[in-house]
C-alpha positions as CSV (number, residue, x, y, z in Angstrom):
1,M,104.9,82.3,97.8
2,T,107.1,80.7,100.5
3,H,108.4,77.3,99.7
4,D,109.1,75.6,103.0
5,D,110.3,72.5,101.2
6,D,113.2,74.4,99.5
7,D,116.5,72.5,100.2
8,Q,119.6,74.4,101.2
9,T,122.4,74.3,98.6
10,T,125.3,76.4,97.4
11,F,124.6,78.9,94.5
12,L,127.3,80.5,92.4
13,F,126.6,83.8,90.7
14,F,129.0,85.3,88.2
15,A,129.6,87.7,85.3
16,P,129.0,86.5,81.7
17,E,131.7,84.4,80.2
18,R,132.1,86.8,77.3
19,D,132.8,89.6,79.7
20,P,134.2,88.0,82.9
21,H,134.8,91.3,84.7
22,A,131.6,93.1,83.6
23,W,130.6,93.6,87.3
24,A,133.8,95.6,87.9
25,L,133.7,93.9,91.3
26,D,135.8,95.6,94.0
27,L,135.9,93.2,97.0
28,A,136.1,95.9,99.7
29,G,133.6,98.0,97.8
30,L,131.1,95.1,97.8
31,G,131.7,94.6,101.6
32,E,130.9,98.3,102.2
33,A,127.8,98.1,99.9
34,L,126.6,95.2,102.0
35,R,127.2,97.2,105.2
36,E,125.2,100.2,103.8
37,S,122.3,98.0,102.7
38,F,121.7,95.4,105.4
39,P,121.2,95.9,109.1
40,E,123.7,93.3,110.1
41,V,126.9,92.6,108.2
42,R,130.4,91.2,108.8
43,Y,133.0,91.0,106.1
44,R,136.6,90.7,105.5
45,V,138.9,90.7,102.4
46,R,141.2,87.8,102.8
47,Q,144.2,86.4,101.0
48,D,145.3,82.9,102.0
49,S,145.8,79.4,100.7
50,T,142.0,78.9,100.5
51,R,141.8,80.5,97.1
52,H,145.3,79.7,95.9
53,G,146.6,83.0,97.3
54,E,144.1,85.1,95.4
55,P,142.2,87.7,97.4
56,Y,138.5,87.1,98.2
57,L,135.8,88.6,100.3
58,S,134.2,86.5,103.1
59,F,130.9,87.9,104.2
60,W,127.8,87.4,106.3
61,A,124.7,89.6,106.2
62,A,121.2,89.5,107.5
63,T,118.1,91.3,106.5
64,A,115.7,93.0,109.0
65,D,113.4,89.9,108.4
66,G,116.1,87.6,109.6
67,I,117.2,86.1,106.2
68,E,120.9,85.4,106.5
69,F,123.5,85.3,103.7
70,D,126.9,83.6,104.2
71,G,129.1,83.9,101.2
72,T,132.3,84.7,99.4
73,A,133.2,86.8,96.4
74,T,136.2,86.7,94.1
75,V,137.5,88.4,91.0
76,H,139.8,85.5,90.0
77,G,138.8,84.3,86.5
78,R,135.4,85.9,86.6
79,D,133.6,88.2,89.0
80,C,131.8,85.8,91.2
81,V,129.7,85.5,94.4
82,M,129.0,82.2,96.1
83,L,126.2,81.8,98.7
84,G,126.4,78.7,100.8
85,D,123.8,76.8,102.7
86,T,120.9,78.8,101.3
87,T,117.5,78.1,99.8
88,A,116.3,79.5,96.5
89,E,114.0,81.9,98.3
90,E,116.8,83.2,100.5
91,A,119.3,83.5,97.7
92,A,116.7,85.4,95.6
93,H,116.6,88.2,98.2
94,F,120.3,88.6,97.9
95,L,120.2,88.5,94.1
96,T,117.6,91.1,93.7
97,W,119.7,93.4,95.9
98,L,122.8,92.6,93.9
99,R,121.1,93.0,90.5
100,D,119.1,96.1,91.4
101,S,121.3,98.0,93.8
102,Y,124.9,97.0,93.1
103,L,125.7,95.8,89.6
104,P,126.2,98.3,86.7
105,A,123.5,96.6,84.6
106,P,120.6,94.2,85.5
107,D,121.4,91.6,82.8
108,L,124.9,90.6,84.0
109,I,124.2,87.7,86.4
110,R,124.8,84.1,85.3
111,F,124.4,81.3,87.8
112,S,124.9,77.7,88.7
113,S,124.6,75.5,91.8
114,E,126.5,72.9,93.7
115,P,124.2,70.1,92.3
116,A,124.9,71.3,88.7
117,V,128.7,71.3,89.3
118,E,128.4,67.8,91.0
119,R,126.6,66.5,87.9
120,G,129.0,68.1,85.4
121,V,126.4,70.5,84.1
122,E,128.5,73.4,82.7
123,T,125.6,75.6,81.4
124,D,125.6,79.2,82.6
125,W,122.0,80.0,83.5
126,R,120.8,83.6,83.1
127,L,119.1,85.4,85.9
128,P,116.1,87.5,84.9
129,A,117.0,91.1,84.4
130,D,113.8,92.2,86.1
131,G,111.1,90.9,88.4
132,D,110.9,90.6,92.1
133,A,112.5,88.1,94.5
134,G,109.6,85.6,93.9
135,R,110.4,85.5,90.1
136,V,114.1,85.1,90.8
137,A,113.4,82.3,93.4
138,D,111.3,80.5,90.8
139,E,114.1,80.7,88.3
140,L,116.5,79.2,90.8
141,R,114.1,76.4,91.7
142,H,113.6,75.7,87.9
143,H,117.3,75.4,87.5
144,L,117.5,73.0,90.4
145,A,114.6,70.9,89.1
146,V,116.2,70.7,85.6
147,V,119.6,69.7,87.1
148,D,118.0,67.1,89.3
149,G,116.4,65.5,86.2
150,A,119.7,65.7,84.3
């Protein structure tokens, strides 16, 4: 189901706290995996003052259906991917790809959002280890609704 009323926000996706590098994230490797999986991709591994001198991946990708992903990835502290200015539905398409095609196991994604961070909600939400993009989008929307009511 399409939710035309989805607001755009920033979502953060990361490895579990108990195993912060469980994704074994390789920044250039993630860029190449994006290039192999999506019809339009631009990426670059950077190291500048933006992330306190730590290397990070800056990327943009688009699906054949025109869904665009603009994000960054880092391995500083925890393996982490951030998608900016995206809806729950758009982010769900990226997440199902990340979970099902890139990560070593489907149960390794925790997430939060800009609204949660702004409200001081520090809970790591668990992404479903199975299900389609619709189920993932519903979980992201549920998270946003709970945070909005916090």
